[in-house]
C-alpha distance (Angstrom), angle and dihedral (degrees) to the residues before:
residue distance angle dihedral
M1 . . .
F2 3.80 . .
P3 3.85 108.8 .
H4 3.79 127.8 -178.2
L5 3.78 103.1 22.3
F6 3.80 105.7 169.9
S7 3.77 132.1 -149.6
Y8 3.80 128.7 176.6
T9 3.78 129.6 -156.8
Y10 3.79 143.9 157.8
L11 3.80 120.9 -122.0
H12 3.84 94.4 -156.4
P13 3.82 107.1 31.5
A14 3.81 92.2 161.9
V15 3.81 87.5 76.3
F16 3.82 88.2 74.8
W17 3.81 87.8 77.8
L18 3.81 84.6 78.8
F19 3.79 87.6 76.2
L20 3.82 85.6 78.6
L21 3.81 85.8 74.5
F22 3.77 87.6 71.9
I23 3.82 89.6 74.0
P24 3.85 97.1 63.8
I25 3.82 91.7 35.7
I26 3.80 92.7 55.5
A27 3.82 91.7 41.9
W28 3.82 90.3 51.8
Y29 3.80 91.5 48.3
V30 3.82 92.5 50.8
W31 3.81 91.5 48.2
K32 3.81 92.0 47.7
Q33 3.78 92.1 50.6
S34 3.79 91.4 51.2
Q35 3.82 90.3 52.6
S36 3.78 96.2 46.9
V37 3.81 99.4 52.8
P38 3.83 106.9 124.2
H39 3.83 118.9 -127.2
V40 3.77 125.7 -149.7
R41 3.79 121.6 -172.4
M42 3.80 112.3 -135.6
S43 3.76 131.0 166.7
S44 3.79 92.5 -134.5
L45 3.83 138.7 8.0
G46 3.79 93.7 -159.3
D47 3.77 93.5 106.5
Y48 3.83 91.4 55.7
K49 3.80 102.9 43.0
D50 3.82 93.4 95.0
L51 3.80 94.9 49.9
K52 3.82 112.8 120.0
T53 3.79 122.3 -130.5
S54 3.80 112.0 -97.5
L55 3.79 117.8 -115.9
L56 3.79 89.1 -125.9
Q57 3.77 90.5 61.2
Y58 3.81 90.1 65.0
F59 3.81 89.1 57.6
L60 3.77 95.8 40.2
H61 3.82 92.6 114.6
S62 3.79 96.9 38.8
A63 3.80 92.3 103.4
F64 3.81 90.1 57.4
V65 3.80 90.9 47.3
L66 3.82 89.3 52.0
R67 3.80 89.5 52.5
L68 3.80 91.7 51.0
C69 3.80 91.0 48.9
A70 3.79 90.7 50.0
L71 3.81 90.6 49.4
A72 3.82 90.1 49.6
L73 3.81 90.5 52.4
I74 3.81 90.8 49.0
I75 3.82 90.7 52.1
C76 3.79 90.4 49.5
A77 3.80 89.8 49.6
L78 3.82 90.8 51.3
A79 3.82 88.2 54.2
R80 3.84 87.0 63.9
P81 3.82 104.6 -126.6
V82 3.79 112.0 -150.2
S83 3.80 128.2 -173.0
F84 3.79 123.5 -154.5
S85 3.77 122.5 -152.9
I86 3.80 109.0 -159.8
H87 3.78 120.2 -161.8
S88 3.80 109.8 -168.5
K89 3.76 134.6 176.6
S90 3.78 124.7 -174.3
S91 3.76 134.3 164.3
T92 3.77 125.3 -171.9
Y93 3.76 124.0 -171.7
G94 3.79 104.0 -160.9
I95 3.76 125.9 -154.7
D96 3.79 123.2 -139.2
I97 3.80 112.0 -148.0
V98 3.78 132.6 -172.5
L99 3.79 117.9 -162.1
A100 3.82 105.8 -153.6
M101 3.79 108.7 -166.4
D102 3.80 130.2 -171.7
I103 3.83 110.7 -133.5
S104 3.81 98.3 175.0
S105 3.81 119.0 137.5
S106 3.81 91.0 -98.9
M107 3.82 87.3 68.3
L108 3.82 86.6 73.3
A109 3.82 89.8 72.7
Q110 3.79 111.2 125.5
D111 3.81 101.2 -140.0
L112 3.83 84.1 105.6
R113 3.79 114.4 48.1
P114 2.93 127.7 -79.9
D115 3.80 84.8 -3.7
R116 3.79 137.2 -50.8
L117 3.79 95.8 -92.9
E118 3.80 96.6 47.8
A119 3.81 91.2 45.3
A120 3.81 90.2 49.7
K121 3.81 91.2 49.3
E122 3.81 92.2 50.6
V123 3.80 93.8 49.1
A124 3.82 91.7 44.2
A125 3.82 89.3 53.3
N126 3.81 89.8 54.6
F127 3.80 89.1 50.0
I128 3.82 91.9 51.1
N129 3.80 91.3 50.2
S130 3.80 89.9 52.9
R131 3.85 92.4 56.0
P132 3.84 105.2 59.8
N133 3.82 94.1 152.8
D134 3.80 97.9 51.0
R135 3.78 134.1 85.6
I136 3.79 109.8 -124.3
A137 3.80 131.5 -171.2
L138 3.79 130.3 -168.0
V139 3.82 121.8 -140.4
V140 3.81 121.4 179.6
F141 3.78 127.6 -165.5
S142 3.79 143.0 175.4
G143 3.82 117.8 140.6
E144 3.82 87.3 -10.6
S145 3.80 134.5 5.8
F146 3.78 139.9 -125.8
T147 3.79 139.9 171.4
Q148 3.77 111.4 -99.9
T149 3.84 92.3 -178.1
P150 3.83 128.1 5.3
L151 3.80 121.8 -136.9
T152 3.78 107.7 -58.5
T153 3.79 144.2 153.8
D154 3.81 89.2 -148.0
H155 3.77 92.9 102.0
A156 3.80 93.6 170.8
T157 3.81 90.2 63.8
L158 3.79 90.2 41.6
L159 3.81 91.5 54.8
N160 3.79 90.9 48.8
Q161 3.80 90.4 51.8
L162 3.80 90.3 47.4
A163 3.80 91.0 53.1
E164 3.82 91.0 53.1
I165 3.81 98.3 56.8
H166 3.80 117.3 104.0
S167 3.74 139.8 163.1
G168 3.79 113.0 -85.3
M169 3.81 96.2 38.5
I170 3.79 89.3 117.5
Q171 3.79 138.3 12.0
D172 3.80 112.5 -51.1
G173 3.78 122.9 -112.5
T174 3.80 136.7 79.8
A175 3.81 113.7 -85.1
I176 3.80 99.4 169.0
G177 3.81 92.6 163.2
M178 3.80 91.2 54.0
G179 3.79 92.0 49.7
L180 3.81 91.1 49.5
G181 3.79 93.1 45.5
L182 3.80 92.8 53.1
S183 3.82 91.0 46.4
I184 3.80 91.2 52.3
N185 3.79 90.3 48.2
R186 3.80 88.2 56.5
L187 3.80 91.7 53.4
K188 3.80 105.9 35.6
E189 3.84 94.2 86.2
S190 3.80 93.6 43.0
T191 3.82 117.9 118.1
A192 3.80 94.3 -159.9
A193 3.79 117.1 131.0
S194 3.80 90.1 -121.2
R195 3.82 130.3 26.0
I196 3.78 123.5 -172.3
V197 3.79 140.8 171.8
V198 3.80 121.9 -150.0
L199 3.81 105.5 -158.0
L200 3.81 118.3 -166.4
T201 3.80 121.5 -173.6
D202 3.79 140.1 148.7
G203 3.77 101.3 -158.1
V204 3.77 152.3 41.7
N205 3.80 124.8 -76.7
N206 3.80 106.1 -101.3
M207 3.81 105.7 150.8
G208 3.78 142.0 39.3
D209 3.79 138.2 65.4
I210 3.80 96.2 -99.0
E211 3.80 123.6 72.9
P212 3.82 113.2 -135.9
I213 3.83 92.5 -125.6
T214 3.80 90.5 50.9
A215 3.80 89.0 53.3
A216 3.82 89.5 48.0
E217 3.81 90.7 53.2
L218 3.80 88.8 52.2
A219 3.81 89.5 50.8
Q220 3.79 90.1 51.2
K221 3.80 89.7 52.3
Y222 3.83 91.1 55.0
G223 3.80 94.1 42.4
I224 3.80 93.7 -112.5
K225 3.79 117.2 152.0
I226 3.81 119.8 -143.5
Y227 3.80 125.9 -155.1
T228 3.81 111.7 -166.5
I229 3.79 126.0 -157.6
G230 3.79 124.6 -167.1
V231 3.79 108.5 -159.3
G232 3.81 123.2 -162.1
T233 3.78 141.2 74.8
R234 3.79 121.8 -87.3
G235 3.78 115.9 -99.8
M236 3.79 117.0 1.5
A237 3.79 128.6 6.5
P238 3.83 132.0 -168.6
Y239 3.83 113.0 -109.3
P240 3.82 124.8 -172.2
L241 3.79 112.2 -121.1
I242 3.81 123.8 -168.6
D243 3.81 114.3 -148.3
A244 3.80 128.8 -151.0
Y245 3.81 90.5 -85.9
G246 3.82 93.8 55.8
K247 3.78 94.2 -106.8
T248 3.80 119.9 137.6
H249 3.78 119.1 -128.2
I250 3.78 128.6 -179.2
Q251 3.77 114.4 -124.2
M252 3.81 125.9 -176.0
A253 3.81 114.0 -127.6
P254 3.81 134.1 173.1
V255 3.81 118.7 -96.4
E256 3.79 111.6 -126.1
I257 3.81 117.4 -173.1
D258 3.80 121.9 164.8
E259 3.80 94.5 -133.6
E260 3.77 92.9 165.1
M261 3.80 91.3 58.5
L262 3.81 93.9 43.7
T263 3.81 90.6 49.4
A264 3.82 91.0 50.1
I265 3.83 91.7 50.7
A266 3.79 92.4 51.5
K267 3.82 94.4 44.2
L268 3.79 93.2 48.5
T269 3.82 92.5 55.0
G270 3.80 99.1 38.3
G271 3.79 95.3 -103.0
Q272 3.80 132.6 113.6
Y273 3.80 137.4 -111.3
F274 3.81 120.5 -130.9
R275 3.80 132.9 -174.3
A276 3.80 120.0 -148.2
T277 3.79 116.4 -166.9
N278 3.81 94.5 170.8
K279 3.78 140.2 18.0
Q280 3.82 94.1 -98.2
E281 3.80 91.5 55.3
L282 3.80 90.3 47.7
Q283 3.81 90.3 53.8
K284 3.81 90.8 49.9
I285 3.81 90.1 51.0
Y286 3.80 92.5 54.4
D287 3.82 89.1 45.6
T288 3.81 89.0 53.2
I289 3.80 92.2 50.3
D290 3.79 89.3 46.6
A291 3.83 89.8 54.5
L292 3.82 93.6 45.7
E293 3.80 94.7 50.0
K294 3.76 105.9 48.0
T295 3.79 125.7 162.8
K296 3.79 113.3 -118.4
I297 3.78 112.5 -131.5
E298 3.78 124.5 177.7
D299 3.78 120.2 -171.0
Y300 3.77 127.2 -176.1
N301 3.78 124.1 172.5
M302 3.78 130.7 177.6
T303 3.78 120.4 -179.3
S304 3.80 125.0 -167.0
K305 3.80 121.3 -167.8
Q306 3.79 125.2 -150.7
E307 3.81 129.2 -173.4
E308 3.80 111.2 -130.0
F309 3.84 101.0 -174.6
P310 3.86 96.5 91.7
L311 3.80 90.8 64.2
L312 3.81 90.9 49.4
L313 3.81 91.3 50.6
L314 3.79 90.3 49.1
W315 3.80 90.8 53.5
A316 3.82 90.2 46.7
L317 3.83 90.7 53.6
C318 3.80 90.3 48.7
L319 3.81 91.5 52.6
L320 3.82 92.1 47.5
A321 3.79 90.3 49.2
L322 3.81 90.4 50.2
E323 3.82 90.0 49.7
I324 3.81 91.6 52.8
I325 3.80 91.7 48.1
L326 3.81 92.1 50.6
K327 3.80 93.0 47.2
Q328 3.79 91.8 49.7
T329 3.79 94.9 46.6
I330 3.80 124.5 19.3
F331 3.80 97.2 17.1
K332 3.81 97.7 34.4
R333 3.78 111.4 142.0
F334 3.75 124.5 -145.5
P335 3.76 123.4 -154.0
């Protein structure tokens, strides 16, 4: 809640051009003063050289200054100053998200174009761009896991880090439990209203010290929801194979995804399991997750407007009245 935020503006700012009138007014006053200086003929000024300047002489032009100040206030009043008092209330319930991505060599299969990993990176980038209010982290895993980017709202840096991941960065294999465990570790201290992991893999857990179900039970304990995505066509998929001469050949290999395990992980934590057999389906899956996990934002604004010119006119009248009083008393001139 942020009450009483003030702003100030003038409805007719062009009126301020009237301040140019001060130039001829001041010039006229200076000329008039030079013409009205009294002259007294005396044979000698010796008797007056030690006379001190009267205090009133220092304030001799104060009446004119008061008139200028009053005129300035009148010009400001004509410009119609208006103040706005803004009462605003907003509440945002952010979501912390970890994208856990498999980067094992099997992710180079070309059943998704150009390959599974590049397709997953492109779709993940679209997902990140659709979540400007959320903190997002990026965890990658194959035979082991590490945090590519911690939780951050700096999505530009996050996207750059996403673009840099590639298969072969770490030991090959598929340690799904390790990837999940690291993701949960990133979220367990979070105070966000909602915490989720989006796990993408194309294989079967075959490495690591943590079983995927054990990691899912830990996520359930911390109230972390896991969405699992199995990526890969059904049946056979084309894999690039490099021979002894460095040439790349395409070899068909069976697609093995532990859907039963991925479904159990999602169900245990309150998430969902999805299967993407092509890039379009993968995009739809991320769109579905995006729709399911929306940030709640409440905005309430009330603006009250108040005219400020009456107060300026009142001050101008006070200054004019003070000028008249001074001219009729202390600074009264006699012929």
